[in-house]
N, C-alpha and C positions, 0 to 999 in steps of 0.2 A: 555258759559263762558269757556274760555281757561284756562288750568291748569297753575299755577305758581310754578317755582323752586325758593324758598326764601332762600337766603343766609343771615343769621343773625350773626352780630359780637356782642357778648355779652358784649365785653369790650368797645363798642363805647360810647362816651360821659360819661367816667368814671364809666361804669356799667349800663348806661341808657338802653343799648340794651337788656341786661339780664332782667332789671326791666320791660321793656316793652313787653317782650315776650308774656305773657299771654294776654295782650291787643291786641297785634298783630293778635294772633291766634283767639281770640274771634271775632275781627273785621272782618277777612277773613270769619270765619264761618257764621257771621250774615249777611254778604253780599252775601253768596253763592258762594264764590270764592274758587274752589278746589286748593289745595296746598301741596307741600312737603317742609317741613323746615329743613334745615341743619345749623349747627353751624359752624362758622368760629373760631377756638380755639387758633390760633397763627397767628403771621405775615406773610403774603404770602399765607396762605391757601385759601383764597376766590379766588385767582387766579386759583388754581387747581379745586375748587369746580365748578367755572364757566366754566372752560374747559370742565368738566365731563357733565354739563348741556347741552353744545353744542353737544357733542358726543351722549348723549342720546336723542336728538331730542326735547328738551323742546323749546317751542315757546316763553315763557316769563320767563325772569330771573329777580328776584326782589332783589335789594341790601338793606338790613335793617342795617343801620349804619351811619357813618359820611363820609367826603369826602375821607379819606384813604380807607375805605371799597369799596366805588364806584369806586376808582381808580383801586384797585385790580380786582374787578369784570369786569370793562372795559378791563383790560389787559388779563383776562382769555378769555373773548368773543372774543376779536380781535386775540389773538393767536390761538384760535381753529378754527376761521372762515376762516383762511388762507387755512386750508386743507379741511373744511366742505364745503367751498363755500358760505355759508350763516350764518347769525348770528340771535340770538333770539332778541326780542324787550327787552330793559332795562326798569325795573321800579324801583323807589326808595322810600323807607320809611325812612325819616330823623330822626335818634335817636342820631345823634352826635352831635358836638360843633358848627362848623361853618355852615355846610350845604350850603356851597357857590355853589356847583354844582347844586343843587336843584333850587336855585334862578337863576341861569343862564338859565335854561332850562324852568323854569316856574312851577315848581312842588311846591305845597304849603308847607311852613314850618311847619304849624299846623299838628299834628300827624293824627288826624281823617280825615282832608280834604285830606291828602296825601294817606291814605288807600283808601278813596273813588275814588281816581284817578285810582285805579286798576280795576275799573268797566269801565273805559273809553275805547273807541275804536280809540281815537285820537292819532296818531303817529307823532312825530316830528323828522325830520331827521337833525342830527347835525354834525358839524365838530369835529374832535378830533386833537390832536397834538401828535407828536412823538418827544422825546428828546433822543439823543445818546451821551454817554460819561459817565465819572465816573463809578458808579457800573453797568451801563447798556450800554455797548458798543454797543451792537446789537439793543438797543432802549427800551424805555418804553413809553407807551401810556399815554396820560392824557386828562382829560376833561376840567379843569378849567384854570391851570396856570403852568408856570415854573417861579420860582423866584430865582435870583442870587443875592449874597451878604447879605445885611442888613435883607432881607426878610427871607432868608434861616436860618440864625442865629436865627432870631426871632421864626421861627418854632421850632428849636432845644430847645431854652429857654422855650417855651411854653409848650413843653412836660415834662420839669423838674419841672414846678410850680404846685402847688395844683390846682386841676381842680375846678374853681370858676364859671363855666358857660362860654359859647361860647366867646362872645366878651370881656368880662372882662378878661379873661385868656389871650387872645391874646394882650390886650391893656397893661397889666402888663408886658407881655413878651417884648413888644416893648419898654417900659421904661427900662427894665433891659438891653436890647440889646445896648441901647445908651451908657451904661457903659462898656460893655464888647466888643463891636465892633462898633467903630465910623470911622473907616478908612478902605475903601475897596481897590479892586485891581485897577491897570491900565489895561484897557482891550481894545482889538480891536473888533469892532462890524461891521459886514459885513450883510447887509440886502436889498434886492430888489434894487441893484444898487448903495446903499449908503455905504460909509466905514467911521467910526468913531475910533478914539483912543483917549481915555480920561480916567481920574480917576473917578470911579463910586462908589456911595454909594450902589445903587442896580440897578438891571435891572429886570423889571417885564414883563413877555411875557404872555399876557391874551387871553384866548379864552373865558372866563367869564367875568364878571365885578368886582367882589370884593374878598377880602381876609379876613380871621378872623372874618367873620360875620358882619363887619361893616367898612372895609378900602375899599374905592372905587377906586381901582387902574386904572380901566379902565370903567368909567361910560357910555360910549357910545357903548362899545362892544356888538357885536351880535354873538351868538355861531353858527350861521348858514350862515355867510357871506363870507366864504372862506379866512378870514385873521386873524392874531392876531393884537391885539392892543398893542403897546409897550409903557412903561413908564420907561424911562432912567433918573435917578437922579444922578446928578454930585456930587462928594465928597463936603461934607459941614461940618460945625463945629457941635459939639454936641449941642449947643444953637439952631443952625438953624434947626437941625433935630427936636427939640421940637416945633419950631414955624411952621414947615411943617405939623406936625400931624394933625391939625385941617383941614387943606386942603384936606389931604387923607381921613378923615372922611366925608367930604362934597363932594369930587370928583372934587375939583377945582385946584388941584396941577398943571395942565397943564398952569395955568396963571403965574406960578412962574418961574423966570429966570433960576433956576438951574435944572428944570424939561423939559425933552423933550419927546414929544409923537410923535409916528409914527404908521404906519401900515405895515404889511409885512407878506408874506407867507412862508418865510424861513429865517433863521437867523444863523449866526456863532458868537460864542463868544469865544475869546481867552484871557487868561491872559497874558499880556505882562510883568507885574511885580505883584507879589503876587499870590494868588489862588483863584479859584472859588467855594465858598460854594454854593451849589445849592439844591433847593427841587421842587418837582412837586405835586401838590394837597396834600401838607402836609407831603409827603414821601421824605425822604433824597435821593438825587441823588449822591452827593458827598460833601465832606468837604474841600479837597485839590485838586480839578479838576484843569485842565489847558485848556481844550477845550470843548465845547458843540455845537452840531448841533441841531436845532429845526425846525420842518417843520409842516405845517398844512396838515391835510388829510380831504378834503372836502367831506361832505355828507357820513361820515364813520359809523354812528351808528343811529339806530332808538330808540326813547325814548318815553315811555308812558307818556302822559301828560293830564291835565283835558280837558274835553270837553268844548267848547265855551259856555259861559253862565251858567257855573257850571256843 
C-alpha cells in the first residue's frame, strides 16, 4: 500500500473537517493505509502543502475538505508538477458542503465509502481547466467550473449565510441573490469559432456537471472529454429567474428559450458594459473584472477512484 500525504482542511463544511479528523485517521489505520496528515489552517495554505508533497516525492496526495480545498490542492499539484515533471495521484475525502468535484469524477459522497476508495488502484485521468484574469492574471487551475455573474454572486452570498448544510445553503443563497443581483453585464463571448454579444444573467463553464450540490448546470458533461460544457443564460426578470430554478435543479434548462448551451475547449469573456463577478470551484476570481480567458487542459490530472464493482 502506497503512503498518502493527507491535507485536511479543519474548517471545511463549517468545521466538519475538524470533527471528522479522528474518524479519518481511524479509518486509514483500520484499512492499513500509511499516511502523514497535515492541517491547512488558512486560505491558500493547501496550495503550498500540495507543492511540498510533490517536492518531497509523495505518490498520493489526499484532499480532505470541500471543493475549495480540492481546488487549492489541484493548484499546488499543477504548479509543482511544471518543474517536477510529474504529479502525484489525487485522492479526495469529501467533508465539505457541495462536494461537486467528487460527483464529477465518481468518488462517493459517503464518507466511509470515500475512505475505502483510498485502497483502490484504479486511476482516472481527467481534464482540468485554467482561467486567467481578475486576481489570477497568470492563471488558476480548476476541476469543476468557472461561473460568471449570478453564479459568482451566489457563491459570495452563500459564504455569508449560516451554514445550514450543502444544498440548502446554496439554495437560500440563490434566493438572496435574486434580490441583490438580478441584472448582469453585457458581454462578448468568443468560443470555438463563434462570437456572441448579449446581456447575460450568468455564464457557467462546466468541466463537471453540477454546482452547489444540486444545481445541474451541465448534466451531460464529462470530465475527461476534452471540452467544457457551457450554460449561457440571457438577462431575464426576477420572476423568470424564480421559474428557471426548478429547471436547473432537474437539469432541463437547455429546453428554455433564454438558455443557450454549447461546448468549447477555449473561451474568451469580455465585459462590454458592466463588470464580471466570477468564481471557480467556489473561490472568487474577481468581483469587478472585465476579461477572462478559460481553456481546457486535456488529460491533466490522475485521480484515485473506486474499483469497478466496488
